[in-house]
C-alpha positions in Angstrom: 15.1 18.8 -8.3 12.2 17.3 -9.6 9.3 16.2 -7.3 7.3 13.2 -7.9 3.7 12.6 -6.7 3.0 9.7 -5.7 -0.5 9.6 -4.2 -3.6 8.4 -5.2 -6.3 11.0 -4.7 -8.7 10.4 -2.4 -12.6 11.7 -2.2 -16.1 10.4 -1.3 -16.0 8.7 -4.7 -13.2 6.7 -3.2 -13.6 2.8 -2.8 -12.8 1.5 0.2 -11.6 -1.4 2.3 -14.0 -4.4 3.3 -15.8 -4.0 6.1 -14.6 -0.6 6.8 -16.8 2.8 6.7 -16.9 5.3 3.7 -15.1 8.6 3.4 -18.0 11.6 3.8 -17.5 14.9 2.9 -20.3 17.9 3.3 -20.3 21.5 3.8 -21.0 23.2 7.0 -20.3 26.7 5.6 -20.7 28.2 2.7 -19.6 31.9 1.3 -22.4 32.8 0.0 -24.0 32.7 3.9 -21.3 32.6 6.3 -18.6 34.5 4.0 -16.4 31.1 3.8 -16.2 27.7 2.5 -15.7 24.9 5.4 -16.3 21.4 5.0 -16.1 18.3 7.4 -15.1 14.6 6.6 -16.2 10.8 8.5 -13.6 8.8 7.5 -11.8 5.3 8.2 -7.4 5.7 7.7 -7.3 3.3 5.7 -8.1 4.3 2.4 -6.2 6.3 -0.6 -2.5 7.0 -0.2 -2.1 5.9 3.6 0.6 5.0 5.9 0.2 2.3 8.5 1.8 2.5 11.7 2.5 -0.6 14.5 -0.3 0.5 16.4 -2.9 -0.5 13.6 -2.0 -4.2 14.9 0.2 -4.0 17.8 -1.4 -3.0 20.9 1.4 -0.9 22.6 3.1 -0.1 18.9 4.2 2.8 17.8 1.7 5.3 16.6 2.2 7.7 13.6 3.0 10.7 15.7 5.8 8.4 17.3 7.3 7.5 14.4 10.9 9.1 13.9 11.0 11.5 10.7 14.3 9.7 9.5 11.9 6.5 9.0 9.8 8.8 6.7 11.9 10.5 4.3 15.9 9.8 2.6 17.3 7.4 0.3 15.1 4.8 -1.3 14.1 2.8 -4.3 11.2 2.4 -7.2 11.0 -0.9 -8.0 9.3 -1.7 -10.9 7.5 -5.1 -11.0 5.4 -4.5 -13.6 6.3 -7.1 -16.3 6.1 -9.7 -13.4 2.7 -9.3 -11.9 -0.4 -10.4 -12.8 -3.8 -11.6 -11.1 -3.1 -12.7 -7.8 0.9 -12.5 -8.5 3.5 -12.3 -6.3 6.9 -10.3 -5.8 9.6 -11.5 -4.6 13.1 -10.3 -2.9 14.8 -11.8 -5.6 12.8 -10.0 -8.4 13.7 -6.6 -6.7 17.5 -7.4 -6.3 17.7 -8.0 -9.9 16.4 -4.8 -11.0 18.0 -2.7 -8.5 21.0 -2.4 -5.6 18.4 -2.3 -2.1 20.4 -0.6 0.2 20.1 -1.8 4.6 17.7 1.2 5.6 16.0 2.1 2.5 12.5 3.5 1.8 10.9 1.1 -1.0 8.3 1.8 -3.2 7.2 -1.3 -5.7 5.8 -0.7 -8.8 3.4 -3.6 -10.0 1.5 -1.4 -12.1 -1.5 -2.5 -10.1 -2.9 1.6 -9.1 -4.0 1.6 -12.8 -7.1 -0.1 -11.6 -7.7 2.0 -8.6 -10.7 4.0 -9.1 -8.6 7.5 -10.1 -6.1 5.2 -12.8 -6.5 4.8 -15.9 -8.4 1.9 -16.5 -10.8 2.0 -13.1 -11.7 -1.5 -12.1 -12.8 -1.9 -8.3 -12.8 -5.6 -8.2 -10.1 -6.1 -10.0 -8.6 -4.2 -7.8 -9.5 -5.1 -4.7 -9.7 -8.9 -5.5 -6.8 -10.2 -7.6 -4.0 -7.7 -6.9 -0.4 -8.9 -6.4 1.1 -9.4 -3.0 3.6 -10.3 -0.6 5.6 -13.8 -1.0 6.7 -14.6 2.3 10.0 -14.4 2.2 9.6 -10.7 1.7 9.6 -10.7 5.5 12.5 -12.0 6.3 14.6 -9.5 3.6 12.7 -6.3 5.1 13.9 -7.0 8.2 17.4 -8.1 6.8 17.7 -5.1 5.2 16.6 -3.2 7.9 13.8 -1.0 6.1 11.2 0.6 8.0 8.8 2.0 5.5 8.1 0.2 2.0 5.0 1.0 -0.2 2.8 -0.5 -2.7 0.6 0.7 -5.3 -2.0 -2.0 -4.7 -5.1 -1.9 -2.2 -2.9 -4.4 0.4 0.4 -5.4 0.6 -0.5 -9.1 1.8 -1.7 -11.2 -1.0 -5.8 -11.1 -1.1 -5.4 -15.2 0.1 -3.8 -13.7 3.3 -6.5 -11.4 3.7 -10.7 -11.3 3.8 -10.4 -10.9 -0.1 -9.7 -14.5 -0.5 -10.7 -16.1 2.6 -14.1 -15.1 3.6 -15.0 -12.1 1.6 -19.0 -12.5 0.6 -19.1 -16.1 2.3 -22.6 -17.2 1.5 -23.4 -14.2 0.0 -21.4 -12.9 -3.0 -19.2 -15.6 -2.8 -15.8 -13.2 -3.5 -13.8 -15.6 -1.8 -14.9 -18.3 -3.5 -13.8 -16.7 -7.2 -10.8 -15.4 -5.6 -9.6 -18.6 -4.7 -10.4 -20.8 -7.7 -8.1 -18.2 -9.8 -5.6 -18.7 -7.1 -6.1 -22.5 -7.1 -5.7 -22.2 -10.5 -2.6 -20.1 -10.1 -0.6 -22.1 -7.5 -1.4 -25.7 -8.1 -4.3 -26.7 -6.8 -5.9 -26.6 -3.0 -2.7 -28.2 -1.8 -0.7 -25.1 -3.6 -2.4 -22.4 -2.0 -2.6 -24.0 1.1 0.8 -24.2 1.6 2.0 -21.3 -0.1 -0.9 -19.3 2.1 -1.0 -21.2 5.0 -3.7 -19.9 8.0 -0.4 -19.1 10.2 0.3 -16.4 7.1 -2.7 -14.9 7.8 -2.2 -10.6 7.5 1.6 -11.5 7.0 3.6 -8.3 5.9 1.4 -6.7 9.2 1.3 -9.3 11.9 5.4 -10.6 11.4 6.2 -6.9 10.9 4.4 -4.3 12.8 6.1 -6.0 15.8 9.2 -5.1 14.1 9.0 -1.8 13.3 8.7 -2.2 9.9 5.4 -0.7 8.1 4.2 0.1 5.1 2.3 2.5 2.7 -0.8 1.2 0.3 -2.6 2.5 -2.4 1.1 4.6 -4.1 0.1 5.9 -7.1 0.2 9.0 -9.5 3.4 9.6 -11.2 4.9 6.6 -10.0 5.5 5.3 -13.4 7.3 8.3 -14.9 9.9 6.6 -16.9 13.1 8.1 -14.9 11.9 6.7 -12.0 11.5 3.0 -12.4 14.3 0.9 -10.9 16.6 4.1 -9.7 17.8 5.0 -6.5 16.3 8.1 -5.6 15.2 10.2 -2.5 11.3 9.1 -1.5 9.3 10.6 1.2 6.3 9.9 3.2 4.4 12.7 5.4 1.5 11.5 6.9 -0.4 14.4 9.3 1.2 14.4 13.3 -2.0 12.1 14.2 -1.1 11.9 17.6 -2.5 8.4 19.0 -3.1 7.4 15.2 -2.9 3.6 13.8 -2.6 5.0 10.3 -2.9 8.2 8.4 -3.6 9.4 5.5 0.3 10.5 3.7 1.5 12.4 0.6 3.9 10.1 -1.0 6.5 11.6 -3.0 10.4 11.2 -4.9 12.4 13.8 -5.4 15.5 13.3 -8.3 18.1 15.6 -8.9 20.1 17.9 -7.1 17.9 20.3 -4.8 17.7 23.9 -6.3 18.4 22.7 -9.9 15.4 22.1 -11.9 
């Protein structure tokens, strides 16, 4: 069996979600003085490869430590959507199902190729990664629920489309105007203002969070690592997502992995 790391690196160089604090790390002991090296970190949960729990959007929702282990490791699929993804692209159930069979209860990891723009990606570009990433079509919500999927993930900073996030709604409003630039591109792509309002109505704000977390369908953001491995594309494999047992946590950093082949065999 071969194990693949589908996680992005994380350190103080990592960019962070708008309006959230950054990752900070420092040494509090050094070997020359104390005989040991020790570090202290301070961070939000929503950067790097991380798993959101329902508590992130649901007051009494499950926390990280309450997620059943059976949801976090098991059969699933990695879906290669790269050929259909571009700036502000939307992925649909139809795109997924024409590439691979998705069974009820699967773990589902979507490979859009956007991780290449992340901080430690092949061609890092922070604004491209945050402002113009692909996101979920509204049809993804009922489809994920019908498939009884508890954990899915994507190699983007969010599962939601930028037009359903602060990025396309109000990021930099009246200052740097990030949201205005994103909206202008979205209107070009989706048929003007009316097209954007139809695809991304106010009621769909943070859609995959607000609509799915109350139903115990949660997600991993910022997948990456070896997700490009050719032998993983559009294949049924064993997938895993391993957060620390964060009691009361609304989210947690995690190691996302894929297992291919028979246990005990190289």
